[in-house]
Structures are given as C-alpha cells and as structure tokens.
C-alpha positions in Angstrom: 138.1 -74.5 46.3 136.1 -76.3 44.3 135.3 -74.7 40.8 131.4 -75.2 40.9 130.7 -74.1 44.1 132.7 -71.0 43.4 129.9 -70.1 39.9 127.0 -71.5 42.6 128.1 -69.3 45.4 128.6 -66.7 42.6 124.9 -67.1 41.6 123.5 -67.8 45.2 125.1 -64.5 45.6 123.2 -62.6 43.0 119.9 -63.8 44.2 120.5 -63.2 47.7 122.0 -59.8 47.3 118.7 -58.0 47.5 117.3 -59.9 50.6 120.5 -58.5 52.5 119.4 -55.4 54.1 116.5 -57.3 55.3 118.9 -59.9 56.8 120.7 -57.5 58.6 117.8 -55.6 59.8 117.3 -58.6 61.9 120.8 -59.3 63.6 122.9 -57.7 66.1 125.5 -55.5 65.6 127.4 -58.2 66.7 126.1 -60.8 64.3 126.4 -58.5 60.9 127.2 -60.9 57.9 130.4 -59.3 57.5 132.3 -58.7 61.3 135.5 -57.1 62.2 135.1 -58.0 65.6 134.0 -56.8 69.0 135.5 -53.5 69.1 134.4 -50.7 71.5 132.4 -49.3 68.3 130.2 -52.4 67.7 127.0 -51.8 70.1 126.3 -53.8 72.6 124.4 -54.1 75.8 126.3 -52.9 78.7 125.8 -51.7 82.0 124.4 -51.3 85.3 120.5 -50.9 83.8 119.8 -52.4 81.3 116.6 -53.8 79.6 115.8 -56.7 76.8 112.1 -56.5 75.2 111.1 -60.1 74.3 108.6 -60.0 71.3 107.5 -62.2 68.1 109.4 -61.3 65.1 110.7 -62.5 61.8 114.2 -63.7 60.6 116.0 -64.6 57.5 118.3 -67.9 56.7 120.0 -68.3 53.7 117.4 -66.2 51.9 113.7 -67.6 53.0 112.0 -65.3 56.2 110.3 -67.2 58.8 108.8 -66.8 62.1 110.6 -66.5 65.3 110.8 -65.2 69.0 113.5 -62.5 68.9 115.0 -59.8 71.9 114.9 -56.3 71.4 114.4 -57.0 67.7 117.1 -59.0 66.4 117.8 -62.6 66.6 120.0 -64.1 68.0 119.1 -61.7 70.9 121.9 -59.1 71.6 125.4 -59.3 73.0 125.5 -58.4 77.1 128.8 -57.5 77.9 129.2 -56.8 81.6 132.6 -56.8 84.1 133.2 -59.0 87.2 132.1 -57.2 90.1 129.5 -54.9 88.9 125.9 -54.7 89.7 123.7 -55.7 86.9 119.8 -54.7 86.7 118.0 -56.4 83.4 114.6 -55.3 83.0 112.9 -58.3 81.1 109.6 -57.5 79.3 107.4 -59.7 77.7 105.7 -58.9 75.0 104.1 -62.2 73.7 100.7 -64.2 73.9 102.2 -66.2 76.1 104.9 -66.5 79.4 108.0 -66.3 79.0 111.6 -65.8 80.6 115.3 -65.8 80.9 117.7 -67.8 82.0 121.4 -66.7 82.7 123.1 -70.2 81.7 126.4 -70.4 83.9 125.7 -67.1 85.9 125.8 -67.5 89.6 123.4 -65.6 90.3 120.2 -65.7 93.8 118.1 -68.2 93.1 115.0 -66.4 92.4 117.2 -65.0 89.2 118.0 -68.0 87.8 115.0 -67.9 85.3 113.5 -71.3 86.0 109.7 -71.1 85.8 108.0 -72.8 88.5 111.4 -73.6 89.6 112.8 -70.4 91.4 110.9 -67.9 90.0 107.2 -67.6 88.4 107.4 -66.7 84.7 106.8 -63.8 83.4 103.7 -63.1 82.1 102.1 -61.8 78.9 102.7 -58.0 78.7 104.6 -57.8 82.2 108.1 -57.8 82.6 110.3 -59.0 85.3 113.6 -57.2 87.0 116.5 -59.1 87.7 119.0 -57.6 90.2 122.7 -59.6 90.9 126.0 -58.9 91.1 128.7 -59.8 88.7 131.0 -62.6 90.7 132.6 -64.1 87.9 134.5 -63.5 83.8 133.8 -65.7 81.2 131.6 -66.0 77.9 128.4 -67.4 78.7 124.8 -67.1 77.1 121.1 -66.1 77.7 118.0 -68.1 76.8 114.0 -68.8 77.2 113.4 -71.8 80.2 109.9 -71.6 79.0 107.9 -74.0 76.5 110.0 -74.4 73.5 110.8 -71.2 73.0 115.1 -71.6 73.0 114.2 -73.4 69.7 112.5 -70.0 67.7 115.4 -68.1 68.6 115.4 -66.8 71.9 119.0 -66.8 73.0 122.0 -64.4 73.2 125.5 -64.5 74.2 126.9 -62.6 77.2 130.2 -62.1 78.0 132.0 -61.3 81.2 135.1 -59.3 81.6 137.6 -60.0 84.4 138.1 -57.6 86.5 141.3 -57.6 86.2 144.1 -58.5 83.9 142.4 -61.4 81.4 145.2 -64.6 81.2 144.6 -64.9 77.8 146.1 -62.6 75.3 144.2 -62.0 72.1 144.1 -58.6 69.2 140.7 -59.7 68.2 138.0 -61.5 69.2 135.0 -62.7 67.5 131.7 -64.5 69.0 130.4 -68.0 67.3 127.1 -68.6 68.4 125.7 -72.4 67.0 122.3 -73.2 66.4 119.9 -75.5 64.5 116.5 -73.9 62.7 113.8 -76.1 61.2 110.5 -74.1 59.5 108.6 -76.6 61.6 106.7 -74.8 65.2 109.0 -76.8 67.9 105.7 -78.0 69.4 105.1 -79.8 65.6 108.8 -81.1 66.2 108.2 -82.3 69.8 104.9 -84.3 68.6 106.4 -85.9 65.7 109.1 -87.4 68.2 106.5 -88.2 70.3 104.7 -90.2 67.8 107.1 -91.7 65.7 110.6 -90.4 67.5 112.7 -91.7 64.7 110.7 -89.6 62.1 113.7 -87.1 61.6 116.3 -90.1 61.0 116.9 -90.2 57.1 120.0 -91.6 57.5 119.3 -95.6 58.7 120.5 -98.5 57.4 118.4 -99.9 54.0 118.8 -103.1 51.8 121.1 -101.7 49.2 124.0 -100.6 52.1 123.5 -104.3 53.1 124.1 -105.3 49.6 127.4 -103.2 48.7 128.8 -104.6 52.5 128.7 -101.3 54.5 127.3 -100.5 57.8 126.4 -103.3 59.9 126.8 -107.4 58.5 123.8 -109.1 58.3 123.5 -110.9 61.3 124.3 -108.0 63.6 121.4 -105.6 61.8 119.2 -109.2 62.8 120.9 -109.4 66.2 120.3 -104.8 67.0 116.9 -105.3 65.7 115.9 -108.2 68.2 117.3 -106.0 70.9 115.3 -103.0 69.2 118.1 -100.9 69.5 119.1 -98.6 66.1 122.6 -98.1 65.0 121.6 -95.0 63.3 119.6 -93.4 66.1 122.5 -90.9 66.9 120.4 -87.4 67.0 116.7 -87.1 67.1 116.3 -84.6 65.4 118.3 -83.9 62.4 119.5 -82.1 59.0 116.2 -83.1 57.5 114.5 -80.4 59.0 117.2 -78.2 60.6 119.0 -75.8 59.0 122.5 -75.6 60.9 123.6 -71.6 62.3 126.2 -69.6 62.9 125.1 -66.3 64.5 122.0 -66.6 63.1 123.4 -67.3 59.5 122.4 -70.5 57.4 125.2 -72.0 55.6 124.8 -70.3 52.3 124.5 -66.7 54.6 128.3 -67.1 54.7 129.2 -65.4 57.9 132.5 -63.6 57.9 134.4 -62.8 60.5 137.9 -60.9 59.9 141.3 -61.3 60.9 144.7 -59.4 59.6 147.1 -62.0 59.1 149.1 -62.8 62.3 146.9 -61.9 64.9 146.1 -64.0 67.7 142.4 -64.3 67.4 139.4 -65.3 70.0 136.6 -67.2 69.3 133.7 -67.5 71.5 132.4 -70.7 70.7 128.8 -70.9 72.0 126.5 -74.0 71.6 122.4 -72.1 71.8 121.1 -75.2 69.8 117.7 -76.7 70.9 119.2 -80.3 70.0 122.0 -80.6 67.7 125.7 -81.7 69.0 128.5 -80.1 67.1 131.8 -80.9 65.7 133.7 -77.8 65.3 136.9 -77.8 63.1 139.0 -75.2 61.1 141.1 -77.4 58.6 144.6 -75.7 57.7 144.1 -74.1 61.9 145.1 -75.5 65.2 143.1 -74.9 68.0 143.9 -73.4 71.0 141.1 -74.6 73.7 141.9 -71.3 76.6 138.4 -72.0 78.0 135.4 -74.1 79.1 132.3 -73.2 80.3 133.7 -69.4 81.0 136.4 -71.1 83.2 139.7 -70.4 82.3 142.1 -74.2 81.1 145.7 -74.5 80.9 145.8 -74.1 76.9 145.6 -77.1 75.4 145.8 -77.7 71.1 143.9 -79.6 68.9 142.7 -80.0 65.5 138.5 -80.4 66.3 135.9 -80.3 69.6 133.3 -81.5 69.8 130.6 -79.1 71.7 127.2 -80.3 73.2 124.0 -78.0 73.5 125.0 -75.3 76.4 128.4 -75.6 76.4 130.7 -73.2 75.3 134.7 -73.0 74.7 136.9 -70.1 73.8 139.8 -70.8 71.3 142.6 -69.0 70.1 143.6 -69.2 66.5 146.7 -67.4 64.6 145.9 -67.5 60.7 149.6 -66.7 59.3 148.3 -66.5 55.8 146.8 -63.9 53.3 143.8 -66.3 52.8 140.3 -67.4 53.9 139.8 -70.4 56.3 136.1 -72.6 56.9 134.8 -72.8 59.8 132.8 -76.1 60.0 130.3 -77.2 63.0 129.2 -80.6 61.5 126.6 -82.0 63.0 127.3 -85.8 65.1 125.2 -87.6 63.2 126.7 -85.8 59.7 123.2 -84.8 58.3 124.2 -81.3 58.0 127.0 -78.3 58.9 126.8 -74.8 60.0 129.4 -72.7 58.2 131.2 -69.3 58.6 134.3 -68.0 57.1 137.3 -66.1 58.3 139.3 -63.9 56.3 141.6 -61.6 55.7 139.1 -59.3 53.3 135.3 -59.4 53.0 134.2 -61.6 49.7 136.2 -64.4 50.6 135.4 -67.9 50.8 137.4 -71.5 51.5 136.4 -74.6 50.6 133.6 -76.1 52.8 134.8 -79.8 52.9 132.6 -82.7 53.0 130.3 -84.4 55.4 132.4 -87.3 57.2 130.2 -90.6 56.7 127.8 -91.1 59.6 128.8 -92.8 62.8 127.0 -95.8 63.8 126.7 -96.7 68.2 128.0 -99.5 69.0 128.5 -102.2 72.1 130.2 -99.6 74.0 127.6 -97.2 73.1 125.3 -99.7 74.7 127.4 -100.3 77.8 128.6 -103.4 76.4 132.3 -102.5 76.0 134.6 -105.7 77.2 137.3 -105.2 75.0 139.8 -104.8 77.4 138.1 -107.8 79.9 140.4 -110.4 81.0 140.3 -113.4 78.8 137.7 -111.2 76.1 140.7 -109.1 74.8 140.3 -111.2 71.2 136.1 -110.7 70.9 134.8 -108.4 68.2 132.4 -106.1 69.8 132.5 -104.0 66.9 129.0 -104.4 66.4 129.9 -104.7 62.3 132.1 -103.1 59.3 133.3 -99.6 59.4 130.9 -96.9 59.5 129.7 -96.0 56.0 126.5 -94.2 54.6 124.5 -95.9 52.1 123.6 -94.5 48.6 120.0 -93.4 49.6 121.4 -91.9 52.7 123.7 -90.1 50.7 121.1 -89.0 48.3 118.8 -88.0 50.9 120.4 -86.4 53.5 124.5 -86.8 54.1 125.0 -84.5 51.2 122.7 -81.4 52.3 123.8 -78.8 54.6 121.7 -78.6 57.0 118.4 -79.6 55.7 118.4 -77.1 53.1 116.9 -77.8 49.8 120.1 -76.7 47.9 123.3 -79.1 48.6 126.3 -78.1 48.5 128.0 -79.1 45.7 131.8 -81.2 46.1 130.5 -82.7 49.0 130.7 -86.4 48.9 131.5 -89.3 52.2 134.7 -90.4 51.1 137.4 -91.6 53.4 136.7 -92.8 56.9 137.1 -96.2 58.6 135.3 -98.0 60.8 135.7 -96.2 64.6 138.6 -98.2 67.0 136.5 -98.6 70.7 139.8 -100.6 71.8 141.1 -99.8 75.3 139.9 -99.0 78.5 143.0 -98.8 81.1 143.1 -98.8 84.4 139.2 -100.3 84.5 138.8 -103.2 87.0 137.2 -105.5 85.2 137.5 -108.6 87.1 134.1 -108.8 88.7 132.2 -108.3 85.1 134.7 -110.9 83.4 133.1 -113.2 85.8 129.5 -112.2 85.0 130.3 -112.6 81.5 132.1 -115.5 81.6 129.6 -117.1 83.2 127.0 -116.7 79.9 129.3 -117.0 77.8 129.0 -120.9 76.5 127.1 -121.4 72.9 127.6 -117.6 72.6 128.8 -116.4 69.2 131.6 -113.3 69.6 129.0 -110.7 68.5 128.1 -110.7 72.2 124.5 -109.4 71.6 122.9 -111.8 73.0 124.6 -111.4 76.4 123.6 -108.2 75.5 120.3 -108.5 75.1 119.6 -110.6 78.3 121.7 -108.4 80.4 119.8 -104.6 78.8 117.3 -104.6 81.0 118.9 -105.9 84.5 117.1 -104.4 86.9 120.0 -105.4 89.6 122.8 -102.9 88.1 120.6 -100.1 89.1 118.5 -101.5 91.8 116.9 -97.8 93.0 116.0 -97.0 89.1 112.2 -97.1 88.5 110.6 -100.5 86.5 108.3 -99.2 84.4 108.3 -99.2 80.2 109.5 -96.1 80.3 113.6 -97.7 81.0 114.1 -99.6 77.9 117.9 -100.6 78.8 120.3 -100.6 82.0 124.2 -100.4 80.8 125.4 -103.3 82.0 129.1 -102.1 82.2 129.1 -98.6 81.8 132.2 -97.2 82.1 134.3 -93.6 82.2 134.4 -91.9 78.6 136.3 -88.8 79.5 139.0 -90.0 77.9 137.2 -90.6 74.2 136.9 -88.0 71.9 133.1 -88.6 71.1 130.9 -90.5 68.8 132.3 -90.2 65.7 135.1 -88.7 66.2 137.6 -92.0 67.3 139.5 -91.9 63.8 138.9 -88.8 61.9 143.0 -88.6 61.6 144.1 -85.3 63.4 144.0 -84.0 67.7 140.7 -83.7 69.0 139.8 -82.4 72.3 138.8 -84.6 75.5 137.2 -84.1 78.4 140.6 -85.4 80.2 142.7 -82.8 78.2 141.1 -80.0 80.2 142.7 -78.4 83.2 141.7 -75.8 85.3 144.4 -72.6 85.1 143.9 -72.2 88.8 143.5 -74.3 91.9 139.9 -75.1 92.9 138.4 -72.8 94.8 137.3 -75.8 97.3 139.7 -78.9 96.8 138.1 -80.9 100.0 137.2 -84.7 99.3 133.4 -85.3 98.7 131.1 -86.2 102.0 129.2 -88.7 100.0 127.8 -89.7 96.9 125.2 -90.2 94.9 124.6 -92.0 91.5 121.5 -90.4 89.0 120.9 -92.6 86.0 119.8 -91.2 83.1 116.7 -93.3 81.7 114.9 -93.5 78.7 113.0 -96.0 76.4 114.1 -94.2 72.5 111.0 -96.1 71.2 108.6 -94.3 72.7 110.6 -90.9 73.1 110.3 -90.7 76.8 113.4 -89.5 79.3 114.3 -89.2 82.3 116.6 -89.1 85.6 116.0 -93.3 87.5 113.1 -93.8 85.5 111.2 -91.0 86.8 110.4 -87.5 84.8 109.9 -84.8 86.3 106.3 -84.6 86.1 105.9 -87.7 88.1 108.2 -86.8 91.0 108.0 -83.9 92.5 110.4 -83.9 95.2 113.8 -82.6 94.5 117.1 -84.0 95.2 118.2 -82.8 99.4 121.4 -80.8 99.4 122.9 -79.0 102.7 124.2 -76.2 102.3 128.6 -76.1 102.1 128.4 -80.3 101.6 130.7 -81.7 99.0 129.5 -84.4 97.0 130.0 -86.4 94.2 127.7 -86.8 91.9 127.9 -89.9 89.0 125.8 -90.0 86.3 125.1 -93.2 84.7 124.0 -93.1 81.1 121.4 -96.2 80.5 120.8 -95.0 77.4 122.5 -95.2 73.7 122.2 -91.5 72.6 124.6 -88.8 74.4 122.8 -86.2 77.1 124.5 -82.6 77.7 123.7 -82.4 81.5 123.3 -78.8 83.5 123.4 -78.3 86.7 121.5 -74.4 87.4 122.9 -72.2 90.3 126.8 -74.0 90.9 129.9 -75.0 88.9 131.5 -78.7 89.6 134.9 -80.3 89.2 135.1 -83.0 86.4 137.1 -86.2 88.5 139.4 -86.7 85.7 142.9 -87.5 87.5 143.7 -83.7 87.3 143.4 -83.4 91.5 142.9 -79.9 92.9 142.9 -78.7 89.1 140.0 -80.4 88.1 138.4 -78.4 85.5 135.4 -76.2 85.9 132.4 -76.6 84.1 128.5 -76.3 84.3 127.4 -78.7 81.5 128.7 -82.4 80.5 128.4 -84.4 78.0 127.3 -87.8 79.2 128.7 -90.1 76.5 126.5 -93.2 75.6 126.4 -96.2 77.6 129.1 -94.3 79.7 129.5 -92.6 83.2 131.0 -89.3 84.0 131.1 -88.3 87.6 132.0 -84.7 89.3 132.3 -83.3 92.1 130.6 -80.1 93.6 129.9 -78.1 96.7 126.4 -77.0 97.6 126.7 -73.4 98.2 123.5 -72.0 96.9 120.8 -72.0 99.0 117.7 -72.4 96.8 115.8 -74.4 94.7 117.5 -75.4 91.3 117.3 -76.9 87.7 119.3 -80.1 87.0 117.9 -80.7 83.9 119.5 -82.8 80.3 120.0 -79.8 77.9 118.7 -81.1 74.4 115.7 -79.5 75.1 112.9 -81.8 74.0 114.5 -84.3 76.1 114.1 -81.6 79.1 110.2 -81.2 77.7 109.6 -85.1 77.9 110.8 -85.2 81.6 114.6 -86.1 81.9 114.9 -82.9 84.7 114.6 -82.3 88.7 115.2 -79.9 90.7 117.8 -79.6 93.1 117.4 -78.2 97.0 120.1 -77.0 99.3 118.5 -75.8 102.0 120.8 -73.7 104.9 122.9 -75.2 107.0 121.3 -76.4 110.4 117.7 -76.1 108.9 115.9 -79.7 109.6 
C-alpha cells in the first residue's frame, strides 16, 4: 500500500474517530461501517406488515454532516427482506413537508402500488400514509426509492432482497449489499437549476490549450470541427465529482466501508446503483468477479474483471478471496472525476491500495452514431476523432485526482497508463445502404468525416417520427447495436469487461413468442440546453400514453440520438434483450443505451394499467425524458 496514504489514512482516522458514533447513528444495521455480512442476527425490515416512515434528517459523509431524507431514521433506508410467495403490506408514513412516495424498483406489483405520482397513484401527502399491499411473486436483488420530485438525490433509497421460495441456485457462504450512490452538498433543485442555465457547469475536464500544446486529447482540426458542430467530446456526465461525493452504503471514500470475509469463502455481493446521475465502472483489483444475477434475474455465471452498472441496474456477483489480505472495491464514475471506494478484508482495520483514477474517456464519431469503420470501402478511415484519450494538466489538478468531489485528495492517485479506445469492428452489420449514402458525400472531404457528420447529424429522414424543434440537437445517422461493447472508456483497459451479450438467462424465458409488432423509440435531446425527451417530445408536452394490449408481444427498438448514455427503465415489466441468446435471452428492467447506439428488447405487455417509462438519470427524467405506457385489458376498445 502507498505509504503516504497510510499516514494520511491514520491522521484522518484519528480526526474522524470522534464522529464514528454519529456516523453509525444514521446508518441502518446492514450498512454499518464494519460489516460481517447479512446474518440472521442483523436487524432487517421483514414480515407481512411493515411500516416505513419518511422524514428529514442528517447524514454524515467523510466526517461532514449534511441535510438528507431518511426512512425509519436512517440513510440509506432499511433493508427490506421478503420471501417469494408471501404477501406484504407496507404502510408508508410521510413526515415531510411535501408530497412523497416509494417505488419498488423492479418488483412486479399492481399498478396502483407501483408508486409513481400522477401515473398510478396520487402520491402521499404530508402527514398522511399509504398502504402498499401486494403478493411477492419473484426473487432477487432490487431496491426502492422516491418517485416524487428530486428526493432520490437526498438519500431516499434503500435495498430489497427477496429470497427464493425454494433452493437458491447461487451458492454462497456470506453476503453483503453494496449500494452505490452520489451525494452533493448542493440541493438537487440547485443542481437542476445550474444544469438548465449551463449544462456544462459541472464539467471540469474539458479540453484546454495546455492539453492541445502537449499533444493530448483531440488535435486542433478535430477540436475545431467538433466545436463547429457544437459537440463537446468530454461531455460524458452531466453532474460530476466536482460536486459529487461517491458513496458505498452511505459512506464516502475516506469513511472506508469494510466488508469482512474469511479466506476461501464464496462471498455474494449484491450491487445496486441507487445514484441519481452516475454510471459506475466496478472492479476489485486482484479478484475475478463472477456475475450470477442481473436486475434480480439469475444468469448463467460469467466471470469478468470489471462491469459497468447504469443508474437503477443491479448485479449480483460471487468473489472468492483466497488470501488473508484486504482488497479494494472501486466504483469509478464513468467520466473518472471521482470514485466510490470500499474494502473487503478478513479483519477490521485493514485496507488495500486504492488504484489511481484512470484517464477520462472522450466521445468519438461512433458516439455520434457516425461509425463507419467496417463500412465497405471505408475501412482505412480514421473515425476516432483524435489522439489517445488523456487528461490535460489543469484537469488533473482540478478534478481527476479528486475522490468524489471532496476537498481532500487521495494520495498516490496518478493518471498513468490507458491508451486510446479502439472502436473498430461491427461484425455482422449490413452497411451497404449506409455506405452508398456516405459514398455520395465523400468527394472533397477529409478522412475525419466531421463535415459529413455536420451535414447528417440532424437529418430527420433517419427518424421521421421525431418532432422537429430546437429540443432535438442531433439524429444518429448510423446507430448500431452496441450490446457487445463494454461501454465508454472501457475498450482498452486490458482485462475482461462485462458486456450485455455475455448475459444469458439461467432458465428458459417464460414467453418465447415472436413479437407481433415493432416500435422505434428515439432518445432525443439538446445537450447545449439540457433538454431531454423521447421522439422529441418531453413528458409535459405529450400526455398521450404509448398503448399496448394485454398479452401482446412487442419488440421495442431504442435508438440513442444523443452523445450520452441513457439507462432506460420500464415499470411493471421485465423485457428480454435481443442479443442472440434465443429463449435464454437475459431478462432486465433497465438497460443502458450507449451513445449513438441502439438496443432492442422484446416484452410481453402482461400487466394491465398505466406504467412509467423513462430515463433513470434523475435530471434527464425531470427535464422530460419520460412517457407513460398503458396496457389495456384484452377486448377493450
């Protein structure tokens, strides 16, 4: 371990020791700073009758106290543990001064108990309560959170574990819950206001003159071309480590939440991304990660070194630490402006080396939906948009060496060693039509392809159903299926990264009928104005729901016309990703649609009622990227 960090950790530990009791006071039993795991002796919220009380309180992060919203006096909220086949009545009491709610994310419940105000129920007024009453018909790892205003950002979230009615196909000796989140000292209203005024307000990793002169990031011509198109290749995340502290179970990086294990044990980690705006890249250096469940659904085990987890996704994994030493769990923000950090250790007081933040990624032509690297006759074109990704000196000083936006810098965190991303290869795609169109426009153009991009990035012929107005900045000319790619910034990390195509359902899908129809839905936005929508229409301007008939099988094609990834979630249903696994396609409730990419999934509209359908980036949803899906009973007009 870095000796400087050892000394710093010791000094900080001494300074924070007096606040440890205060920190523990706000934490539920499952999230205490030193955890032996989820044992029968650990208090949980369970049974058939449960009361959850929402109220204002404080939370302590890295020794500093902040205003928060908690449930039953804790942030994060209590662990709700249920069993498949039982019935549960959850009485939720709202002691806030504003309306509130709880959505049971991923749980299949009646529409009126889904918990989305204005869609399926009226919300919970201040000083009143609401009784959620439903049968538990599934098992797995899930979570719950507010669907009212921006309360989720303030700590209104907690984990759910549903044990299977029979034997669990996943064998393990010990289990821990890992809830990832982001926290800012700013109010969520202030964050939203600043994003509306200046969408790049929190981006401290932009390209600079110093970076240009040192030969980092994009060369001058590409910078000018991207500027002409009003595109910022560093716009990876809207809210970053410049204001966020990234949390594990309510703990900041210096709080060092620690999960205990005995060497040789199979340890199950139930990882939940309960953040408001952060996609995390998760790894435990020195430990392979065997993914056994995605979004609460069992999958054929697949071993990787790292995985990307979007907001609202969950992954269960097995690790088997065989050595008597500590390991660092890293949840690195996708833009690498900070990280969540925890420790797996055989004994209390141990810590492992904290790896440095890696160089932040840059968006490229493929993220614009303009990748032609495998188009016939254009294989030699350089569409990368510039030199290998890097971080200019000012960015390193101001952001990259920071842990989650805290004032303290984690010693020993340099940014060495990550080459440019390779976006080559899109085997199996038919580019003939695209190649013909592109070939007609290539005369007199350089190999950067940016002039063509400028001409084609707002061609509504590629998306005739999208509303033409200033809220739609771009239309992806050549969106491709990116479910076989590891996500922005992970193509050249030098180890195995999970991709969606790695996932295969452990059991045969419950409905294997072919879809009866197909729907294209475009993810649209104007990143310069922080405007977000589906098909160019934000929720407040379009009240007509997307209609389905009970029992019908439908293919949904999500096409990302923006240069930012979006975790898209549908309520009340699971869907099967179309990734080539036939009747064992992975079943999920949330999926990241990569920039300039597309994702197809099939689902059965078997839950009658009105359901929310939205991007799970909190401020994108509130800016308008949300619709209502309505499933009408069979036989209704």
